MDAnalysis code that builds the backbone (N, CA, C; Angstrom):
import MDAnalysis as mda
import numpy as np

u = mda.Universe.empty(375, n_residues=125, atom_resindex=np.repeat(np.arange(125), 3), trajectory=True)
u.add_TopologyAttr("name", ["N", "CA", "C"] * 125)
u.add_TopologyAttr("resid", np.arange(1, 126))
u.add_TopologyAttr("resname", ["GLN", "VAL", "GLN", "LEU", "ASP", "GLU", "SER", "GLY", "GLY", "GLY", "LEU", "VAL", "GLN", "ALA", "GLY", "ASP", "SER", "LEU", "ARG", "LEU", "SER", "CYS", "VAL", "ALA", "ALA", "GLY", "THR", "THR", "PHE", "SER", "TRP", "TYR", "ALA", "VAL", "GLY", "TRP", "PHE", "ARG", "GLN", "ALA", "PRO", "GLY", "LYS", "GLU", "ARG", "GLU", "PHE", "VAL", "ALA", "GLY", "ILE", "SER", "GLY", "SER", "GLY", "GLY", "ARG", "THR", "GLU", "TYR", "LEU", "VAL", "SER", "VAL", "LYS", "GLY", "ARG", "PHE", "THR", "LEU", "SER", "LYS", "ASP", "ASN", "THR", "LYS", "ASN", "THR", "ALA", "THR", "LEU", "GLN", "MET", "ASN", "ASN", "LEU", "LYS", "SER", "GLU", "ASP", "THR", "ALA", "VAL", "TYR", "TYR", "CYS", "ALA", "VAL", "LYS", "GLN", "PHE", "SER", "THR", "GLN", "VAL", "LEU", "THR", "ALA", "SER", "GLY", "ALA", "TYR", "GLU", "TYR", "TRP", "GLY", "GLN", "GLY", "THR", "GLN", "VAL", "THR", "VAL", "SER", "SER"])
u.atoms.positions = np.array([
    [12.667, 5.215, 16.231],
    [13.093, 5.372, 14.966],
    [11.731, 3.732, 14.150],
    [10.941, 3.855, 13.445],
    [10.535, 2.059, 13.160],
    [11.431, 2.278, 11.951],
    [11.846, 0.656, 11.372],
    [12.292, 0.537, 10.439],
    [11.401, -0.782, 9.351],
    [11.221, -0.239, 8.776],
    [10.445, -1.512, 7.855],
    [10.905, -1.779, 6.317],
    [11.013, -3.178, 6.412],
    [11.835, -4.111, 5.153],
    [10.460, -4.530, 4.719],
    [10.789, -4.923, 3.098],
    [10.004, -5.247, 2.422],
    [10.889, -6.193, 1.722],
    [9.893, -7.154, 1.069],
    [10.570, -7.897, 0.780],
    [9.541, -8.768, 0.028],
    [9.526, -9.646, -1.109],
    [8.950, -10.442, -1.987],
    [8.415, -9.911, -3.605],
    [8.972, -9.140, -3.925],
    [8.342, -8.430, -4.878],
    [9.808, -9.634, -6.062],
    [9.348, -9.237, -7.315],
    [10.034, -10.107, -8.494],
    [9.287, -10.039, -9.436],
    [9.636, -10.942, -10.968],
    [9.574, -10.823, -11.950],
    [8.173, -11.663, -12.354],
    [7.104, -11.809, -12.922],
    [5.839, -13.117, -12.810],
    [5.333, -12.957, -14.012],
    [4.654, -13.788, -14.607],
    [3.528, -13.428, -15.679],
    [2.602, -13.512, -15.247],
    [1.483, -12.810, -15.835],
    [-0.097, -12.837, -15.205],
    [-0.590, -13.873, -15.276],
    [-1.769, -14.161, -14.079],
    [-2.257, -14.782, -14.102],
    [-1.593, -15.401, -12.386],
    [-0.325, -14.871, -12.850],
    [0.943, -15.881, -11.197],
    [0.203, -14.709, -9.309],
    [0.817, -15.686, -8.670],
    [0.665, -14.776, -7.171],
    [2.139, -14.724, -6.890],
    [2.459, -13.373, -6.444],
    [3.521, -13.365, -5.525],
    [2.858, -12.723, -3.772],
    [3.673, -12.816, -2.835],
    [3.873, -12.503, -1.174],
    [4.629, -11.496, -1.196],
    [4.224, -10.262, -0.776],
    [4.776, -9.125, -0.037],
    [4.547, -8.780, 1.218],
    [5.821, -8.588, 1.834],
    [6.238, -8.401, 3.545],
    [6.634, -7.544, 3.844],
    [6.140, -7.403, 4.717],
    [6.640, -5.656, 5.556],
    [7.060, -6.123, 6.773],
    [8.201, -5.750, 7.015],
    [7.827, -5.874, 8.621],
    [8.805, -5.100, 9.574],
    [8.418, -4.632, 10.749],
    [8.587, -3.551, 11.072],
    [9.435, -4.194, 12.718],
    [10.873, -3.122, 12.335],
    [11.118, -3.432, 14.073],
    [10.951, -1.984, 14.711],
    [11.900, -2.350, 15.610],
    [12.388, -1.297, 16.530],
    [10.332, -0.755, 17.180],
    [9.484, -1.386, 16.948],
    [8.162, -0.806, 17.584],
    [7.105, -2.695, 18.128],
    [6.090, -2.108, 18.858],
    [5.112, -2.365, 19.051],
    [4.081, -3.319, 17.867],
    [4.345, -3.656, 16.680],
    [3.404, -3.555, 15.538],
    [1.770, -3.572, 15.620],
    [1.073, -3.759, 17.310],
    [-0.170, -3.936, 17.181],
    [-1.007, -2.630, 17.132],
    [0.290, -1.410, 17.668],
    [-0.263, -0.290, 17.651],
    [-0.463, 0.662, 16.432],
    [-0.251, -0.022, 15.094],
    [0.418, 0.702, 13.794],
    [-0.624, 0.504, 13.079],
    [-1.642, 0.846, 12.510],
    [-2.111, 0.610, 10.966],
    [-0.781, 0.852, 9.924],
    [-0.830, -0.428, 8.818],
    [-0.491, -0.248, 7.510],
    [-1.095, -0.382, 6.260],
    [-0.703, 0.126, 5.707],
    [-0.551, 0.207, 4.338],
    [0.406, 0.389, 2.818],
    [-0.504, -0.389, 1.938],
    [0.550, -0.536, 0.831],
    [0.058, 0.241, -0.110],
    [1.406, 0.532, -0.950],
    [1.215, 1.955, -2.259],
    [1.977, 1.592, -3.249],
    [1.389, 1.768, -4.559],
    [2.475, 1.095, -5.714],
    [2.488, 2.631, -6.560],
    [3.486, 2.690, -7.014],
    [4.342, 4.006, -7.876],
    [4.564, 2.876, -9.043],
    [3.973, 3.283, -10.395],
    [4.321, 2.600, -11.465],
    [4.847, 3.691, -11.924],
    [6.505, 3.771, -13.379],
    [6.713, 4.757, -13.820],
    [5.852, 5.902, -14.752],
    [5.898, 7.036, -14.067],
    [5.942, 8.146, -14.871],
    [3.708, 8.263, -14.127],
    [3.743, 7.621, -13.105],
    [2.207, 8.028, -12.222],
    [2.456, 7.937, -10.523],
    [0.967, 8.793, -10.582],
    [0.718, 8.991, -8.697],
    [1.142, 7.752, -8.107],
    [1.295, 7.509, -7.110],
    [1.380, 6.627, -5.795],
    [0.395, 6.679, -5.536],
    [-0.698, 5.109, -5.601],
    [-1.206, 4.968, -5.315],
    [-1.449, 3.843, -4.259],
    [-2.948, 4.114, -3.321],
    [-3.458, 3.161, -2.503],
    [-4.124, 1.877, -3.037],
    [-2.833, 0.895, -2.359],
    [-3.658, -0.127, -2.656],
    [-4.558, -0.762, -1.589],
    [-3.648, -1.466, -0.502],
    [-4.538, -1.951, 0.495],
    [-3.942, -0.982, 2.056],
    [-4.639, -0.993, 2.863],
    [-4.465, -0.922, 4.228],
    [-5.742, -1.737, 5.344],
    [-4.817, -1.420, 6.635],
    [-5.903, -2.545, 7.708],
    [-4.817, -1.580, 8.784],
    [-6.235, -1.801, 9.769],
    [-5.897, -1.286, 10.744],
    [-5.195, -1.838, 12.007],
    [-4.826, -1.154, 13.165],
    [-3.932, -1.852, 13.844],
    [-4.084, -2.593, 14.629],
    [-5.512, -3.147, 14.858],
    [-6.184, -3.960, 15.453],
    [-6.055, -5.269, 14.088],
    [-6.287, -4.816, 12.456],
    [-6.166, -5.627, 12.125],
    [-7.368, -6.575, 11.700],
    [-8.748, -5.737, 12.204],
    [-9.692, -6.000, 12.082],
    [-10.419, -6.058, 10.814],
    [-9.895, -4.530, 10.358],
    [-10.673, -4.235, 8.923],
    [-9.360, -3.523, 7.724],
    [-9.849, -3.892, 7.082],
    [-9.028, -3.637, 5.532],
    [-10.018, -2.852, 4.617],
    [-9.027, -2.437, 3.938],
    [-9.843, -1.023, 2.656],
    [-8.622, -1.993, 1.257],
    [-9.248, -1.695, 0.265],
    [-8.389, -2.154, -1.106],
    [-9.138, -1.301, -1.760],
    [-7.862, -0.714, -2.624],
    [-8.329, -0.323, -4.479],
    [-9.338, -1.182, -4.849],
    [-9.327, -0.402, -5.686],
    [-11.229, -1.365, -6.163],
    [-10.506, -2.084, -7.838],
    [-10.009, -2.110, -8.327],
    [-9.020, -2.439, -8.937],
    [-8.012, -4.221, -8.819],
    [-7.689, -3.849, -7.245],
    [-7.523, -5.442, -6.704],
    [-7.823, -5.899, -6.204],
    [-9.539, -5.278, -5.452],
    [-10.590, -6.573, -4.591],
    [-10.401, -7.355, -5.092],
    [-10.708, -8.784, -3.749],
    [-10.815, -10.136, -4.631],
    [-9.540, -10.806, -5.441],
    [-8.426, -10.118, -5.444],
    [-7.551, -10.474, -5.480],
    [-6.255, -10.151, -5.140],
    [-5.978, -9.073, -3.967],
    [-4.871, -8.975, -3.095],
    [-5.921, -9.287, -1.529],
    [-5.121, -9.843, -0.730],
    [-5.639, -9.633, 0.523],
    [-4.161, -9.104, 1.672],
    [-4.802, -8.104, 2.456],
    [-3.409, -7.752, 2.974],
    [-4.152, -8.835, 4.996],
    [-2.968, -8.951, 4.919],
    [-2.829, -9.306, 6.796],
    [-1.672, -8.419, 7.875],
    [-1.999, -9.001, 9.033],
    [-1.180, -8.451, 9.706],
    [-1.359, -9.623, 10.961],
    [0.311, -9.845, 11.244],
    [0.540, -11.082, 12.626],
    [1.266, -10.122, 13.217],
    [0.267, -9.669, 14.293],
    [1.512, -8.647, 15.186],
    [2.370, -9.091, 16.250],
    [2.494, -10.555, 15.950],
    [3.186, -11.066, 16.888],
    [4.906, -11.137, 16.791],
    [4.802, -11.245, 15.020],
    [5.715, -11.410, 13.939],
    [5.995, -9.712, 13.264],
    [5.674, -8.879, 14.179],
    [5.787, -7.590, 13.482],
    [5.334, -7.438, 11.841],
    [4.775, -8.253, 11.537],
    [4.440, -8.687, 9.561],
    [3.462, -8.602, 9.344],
    [2.860, -7.530, 7.797],
    [2.360, -7.445, 7.507],
    [2.681, -7.905, 5.708],
    [1.378, -8.678, 5.429],
    [1.425, -9.981, 3.970],
    [0.660, -9.212, 3.169],
    [1.343, -8.483, 1.952],
    [-0.105, -8.505, 1.240],
    [0.275, -9.944, 0.228],
    [-0.775, -10.590, 0.065],
    [-1.226, -11.590, -0.915],
    [-1.314, -11.064, -2.369],
    [-0.894, -11.142, -3.334],
    [-1.440, -11.075, -4.483],
    [-1.766, -11.892, -5.803],
    [-3.334, -12.193, -6.394],
    [-3.109, -13.655, -6.768],
    [-3.680, -12.816, -8.061],
    [-3.701, -14.124, -9.642],
    [-4.416, -13.292, -10.792],
    [-3.265, -11.651, -10.956],
    [-1.884, -12.000, -10.625],
    [-1.705, -10.092, -11.119],
    [-1.895, -10.217, -12.738],
    [-2.116, -8.939, -12.862],
    [-2.197, -8.831, -14.146],
    [-0.787, -7.547, -14.479],
    [-0.446, -7.034, -15.431],
    [0.457, -6.323, -16.350],
    [0.856, -4.976, -15.445],
    [-1.155, -3.999, -15.227],
    [-1.145, -3.160, -14.761],
    [-0.731, -3.174, -13.413],
    [-0.672, -4.181, -12.818],
    [0.076, -4.377, -11.240],
    [1.464, -3.890, -11.498],
    [2.223, -3.549, -12.330],
    [3.612, -3.498, -12.102],
    [3.720, -2.639, -12.336],
    [4.628, -2.518, -10.732],
    [4.819, -0.958, -10.391],
    [5.656, -1.258, -8.687],
    [6.520, -0.572, -7.970],
    [6.905, -0.325, -6.915],
    [5.876, -0.384, -5.747],
    [6.462, -1.051, -4.923],
    [4.694, -1.176, -4.381],
    [5.325, -0.582, -2.866],
    [5.039, 0.123, -1.876],
    [5.543, 0.493, -0.619],
    [4.824, -0.216, 0.888],
    [5.573, -0.161, 1.717],
    [4.627, -0.381, 2.781],
    [4.675, 0.687, 3.787],
    [3.603, 1.414, 4.172],
    [3.436, 2.331, 5.133],
    [3.174, 1.857, 6.535],
    [3.672, 2.805, 7.760],
    [2.943, 2.000, 8.898],
    [2.357, 3.801, 10.068],
    [1.393, 3.701, 10.728],
    [0.901, 4.991, 11.284],
    [1.032, 4.321, 12.143],
    [1.766, 5.500, 13.401],
    [1.557, 4.675, 14.711],
    [-0.268, 4.806, 15.256],
    [-0.397, 4.223, 16.183],
    [-1.491, 4.257, 16.999],
    [-2.440, 4.485, 16.653],
    [-3.492, 4.225, 15.519],
    [-4.289, 4.041, 14.282],
    [-5.391, 3.317, 14.572],
    [-6.370, 3.529, 14.720],
    [-7.417, 1.908, 15.043],
    [-8.550, 2.518, 13.618],
    [-7.996, 2.943, 13.104],
    [-8.858, 3.109, 10.943],
    [-7.997, 2.501, 10.418],
    [-8.425, 2.666, 9.523],
    [-7.792, 2.034, 8.245],
    [-7.622, 3.576, 7.125],
    [-6.101, 3.618, 7.045],
    [-5.586, 5.020, 6.364],
    [-5.507, 4.487, 5.055],
    [-5.905, 5.612, 3.957],
    [-5.267, 5.345, 2.430],
    [-4.947, 7.008, 1.920],
    [-4.889, 7.695, 2.513],
    [-3.912, 8.644, 2.067],
    [-2.412, 8.630, 2.500],
    [-2.001, 8.236, 1.745],
    [0.005, 8.418, 1.777],
    [0.418, 9.638, 2.644],
    [-0.294, 10.793, 3.275],
    [0.198, 12.133, 4.197],
    [-0.078, 11.443, 5.453],
    [-1.466, 10.695, 5.818],
    [-1.477, 9.974, 6.941],
    [-0.413, 9.189, 7.431],
    [0.732, 8.598, 6.584],
    [1.412, 7.519, 7.892],
    [2.983, 7.871, 7.694],
    [3.584, 7.520, 8.647],
    [4.551, 8.347, 9.156],
    [6.142, 7.123, 8.596],
    [6.018, 6.428, 8.680],
    [7.427, 5.703, 8.004],
    [6.953, 5.315, 6.450],
    [8.245, 4.541, 6.269],
    [7.590, 4.147, 4.889],
    [8.790, 2.947, 4.375],
    [8.946, 2.145, 4.008],
    [9.509, 1.101, 3.447],
    [10.585, 1.458, 2.597],
    [11.644, 1.025, 1.567],
    [12.090, 1.562, 0.282],
    [11.792, 0.738, -0.571],
    [10.709, 0.225, -0.438],
    [10.208, -0.131, -1.904],
    [10.259, -1.829, -2.170],
    [10.153, -2.402, -3.015],
    [9.898, -3.253, -3.715],
    [9.406, -3.909, -5.064],
    [10.889, -4.068, -6.590],
    [9.530, -3.847, -7.474],
    [8.803, -5.239, -7.366],
    [7.625, -5.094, -8.419],
    [6.912, -5.917, -8.969],
    [6.816, -5.714, -10.519],
    [7.071, -6.619, -11.126],
    [6.944, -6.817, -12.355],
    [6.044, -7.842, -13.386],
    [4.969, -7.701, -13.995],
    [3.442, -8.213, -14.139],
    [3.997, -8.766, -15.637],
    [4.550, -9.863, -16.748],
    [4.732, -10.052, -18.213],
    [3.237, -9.994, -18.667],
    [3.085, -9.665, -19.373],
    [1.707, -10.433, -20.159],
    [2.320, -11.278, -21.628],
])
């Protein structure tokens, strides 16, 4: 069983930055593709960013491209989502998810096996 621990959410103003971390316990992180999803009140959960197991490939939601950067440190079992120039529309609960033995970047929520508990990001305008 893989346990994911997310942290780094909070309340910020538009234009500020936040760094979300996802730490995995109980596994070898280099085997896992990682994705970040978010869900705003009354909306469907949506893909935000994904990274392949090796960390060599990434994909982003169009609206966050150029502002968010996802990286993966397999030696620390940690994936980090750096979020810059935050906007009010980025307000949501953010979830980290992983899929074992994936060399691809996965954008569909159903492709992931394990999920974190979520961390709230609130951006005031």
